[in-house]
C-alpha positions as CSV (number, residue, x, y, z in Angstrom):
1,L,23.9,8.1,31.7
2,A,27.3,6.2,30.2
3,E,25.5,6.4,27.0
4,S,25.4,10.1,26.9
5,T,27.6,11.7,29.3
6,V,31.2,13.4,28.7
7,I,33.9,12.2,31.6
8,V,36.8,15.0,31.7
9,F,39.7,14.0,34.2
10,T,42.7,16.3,34.7
11,S,44.6,17.4,37.6
12,D,47.6,20.1,38.7
13,H,50.7,20.2,37.1
14,G,53.3,18.0,39.3
15,Y,56.6,18.7,41.2
16,H,60.2,18.0,40.1
17,T,61.5,15.5,42.3
18,G,65.8,16.1,41.5
19,E,64.9,16.1,37.6
20,H,67.3,19.0,36.1
21,G,68.2,19.6,40.2
22,L,65.0,21.0,40.6
23,W,62.9,20.5,43.4
24,Q,59.6,22.7,42.9
25,K,56.6,23.1,40.7
26,Q,57.4,26.2,38.8
27,S,59.6,25.4,35.9
28,L,58.8,25.2,31.9
29,F,60.2,21.7,31.8
30,E,57.9,19.3,30.7
31,E,58.7,17.4,33.9
32,S,56.6,19.7,36.2
33,A,54.4,21.5,33.2
34,R,52.6,18.0,32.3
35,V,49.2,17.1,33.6
36,P,47.0,14.0,33.2
37,L,44.1,14.6,30.9
38,L,41.3,11.9,29.9
39,I,38.4,12.5,27.9
40,V,35.7,9.7,27.4
41,A,33.0,11.3,24.8
42,P,30.4,8.4,24.0
43,G,30.2,7.7,20.2
44,V,33.6,9.9,19.6
45,S,36.0,8.8,21.4
46,K,37.9,5.1,20.5
47,G,37.4,3.1,23.4
48,K,41.0,3.2,25.5
49,S,43.5,5.0,22.8
50,V,45.8,7.8,23.8
51,A,46.8,10.4,21.8
52,A,50.7,11.8,21.9
53,S,50.1,15.0,20.7
54,P,50.9,17.9,22.4
55,V,47.6,19.6,23.7
56,S,46.9,22.4,25.9
57,Q,43.8,23.1,28.8
58,L,43.0,26.1,26.3
59,D,41.7,23.0,24.6
60,L,39.3,21.9,26.9
61,F,36.6,24.6,26.7
62,P,36.4,24.5,22.7
63,T,36.1,20.7,23.0
64,L,33.2,20.9,25.2
65,T,31.4,23.4,23.4
66,E,31.7,20.8,20.5
67,L,30.5,17.9,22.2
68,A,27.4,19.7,23.5
69,G,26.3,20.7,20.2
70,V,26.8,24.7,21.4
71,K,28.6,27.6,19.3
72,P,31.8,28.5,20.7
73,P,32.4,32.2,21.5
74,S,34.1,34.0,18.3
75,N,37.1,34.9,20.6
76,L,37.9,31.7,22.0
77,Q,41.0,30.3,22.5
78,G,42.3,26.6,21.9
79,Q,41.5,23.6,19.6
80,S,38.7,21.2,20.2
81,L,40.2,17.9,20.6
82,V,37.4,16.4,18.9
83,P,39.5,15.2,16.1
84,L,42.1,13.4,18.4
85,L,39.3,11.7,20.5
86,R,37.9,10.6,16.6
87,N,41.1,9.4,15.8
88,P,44.4,9.3,18.4
89,Q,46.7,9.5,15.2
90,A,45.4,12.1,13.3
91,N,47.4,14.8,12.1
92,W,47.7,17.5,15.1
93,P,49.1,20.7,13.4
94,H,48.5,22.6,16.8
95,A,51.5,23.4,19.2
96,A,50.8,23.3,23.2
97,L,51.6,26.5,25.1
98,T,52.7,26.4,28.7
99,H,52.9,29.7,30.4
100,L,54.9,30.3,34.0
101,D,54.7,33.6,36.2
102,K,55.4,36.3,34.0
103,P,54.2,37.0,30.5
104,E,57.8,36.2,29.1
105,N,58.2,33.1,30.8
106,Y,56.3,29.9,28.4
107,A,57.0,27.4,26.5
108,I,55.9,25.7,23.5
109,S,55.4,22.4,22.7
110,T,54.8,20.4,19.4
111,Q,54.8,16.8,18.3
112,R,58.7,16.6,18.3
113,W,60.0,19.8,19.6
114,R,60.2,21.6,22.8
115,Y,61.0,25.7,23.1
116,I,61.1,28.0,26.2
117,H,61.9,31.1,26.5
118,Y,62.5,33.3,29.7
119,A,62.5,36.7,30.6
120,G,65.7,38.6,29.0
121,D,65.7,36.5,26.2
122,E,66.8,33.3,27.5
123,E,66.1,30.7,25.1
124,E,66.2,26.5,25.3
125,L,65.3,24.2,22.5
126,Y,64.9,20.4,22.7
127,D,64.3,17.6,20.0
128,L,62.1,15.7,22.0
129,K,62.4,12.8,19.6
130,T,66.2,12.3,20.7
131,D,66.0,13.9,24.3
132,P,62.7,13.7,25.9
133,Y,64.1,14.1,28.7
134,E,65.3,17.6,28.1
135,W,68.8,17.3,29.0
136,T,70.5,18.6,26.2
137,N,69.6,22.6,24.9
138,L,69.8,23.3,21.2
139,A,69.4,26.6,21.5
140,T,72.7,27.9,20.5
141,K,74.0,25.0,17.9
142,P,74.1,26.3,14.8
143,E,72.2,23.5,12.6
144,H,69.4,24.3,14.7
145,A,69.1,28.1,13.9
146,N,65.9,27.8,11.5
147,K,64.1,25.2,14.0
148,L,64.8,28.0,16.6
149,D,63.3,30.8,14.5
150,Q,60.0,28.5,13.4
151,M,59.3,28.2,17.3
152,R,60.1,31.8,17.8
153,L,57.4,32.4,15.5
154,L,54.8,30.9,17.4
155,K,55.1,33.2,20.6
156,P,52.0,33.9,22.5
157,K,50.4,36.8,21.7
158,N,49.1,39.4,24.2
159,I,50.0,37.5,27.3
160,T,48.5,39.7,30.0
161,P,49.8,39.4,33.6
162,L,48.1,37.8,35.9
163,H,48.6,40.5,38.7
164,K,49.5,43.9,38.0
165,T,52.4,45.0,40.3
166,K,52.8,48.5,41.7
167,P,55.2,50.4,40.5
């Protein structure tokens, strides 16, 4: 079975344990949003290699349909991770989305940048290459205005609230 079974291991996201002065789960910082993801696909994945590209759990279904040789639905969200399974250093032009409680509360991660947007149009921008722990918000710095505009263009479309509130 080991030669014909795809194994996926993932889990819930973590807690802050004092990072950013927070002691909870619900934030858009990487410490509480990140989840483990391990995929072993016989004949596709390369041993114990690690891809550093930001991906989303939305990418699991397209990945599994491709690995199973099943035609995915046309309205499917996410990207198949098969290119990263074949080559963990492959160019990955896709951003990963983290969504919190309201449609306006989300984060977008690329290989180098993390953009956080909160309801009320509060924004944060972090250069993960120079600031991997997201301490210095660059959103108000004029020299990062172009990058901020680029990240805004990646805004998710049509996020539907999970719970409808009573009027």
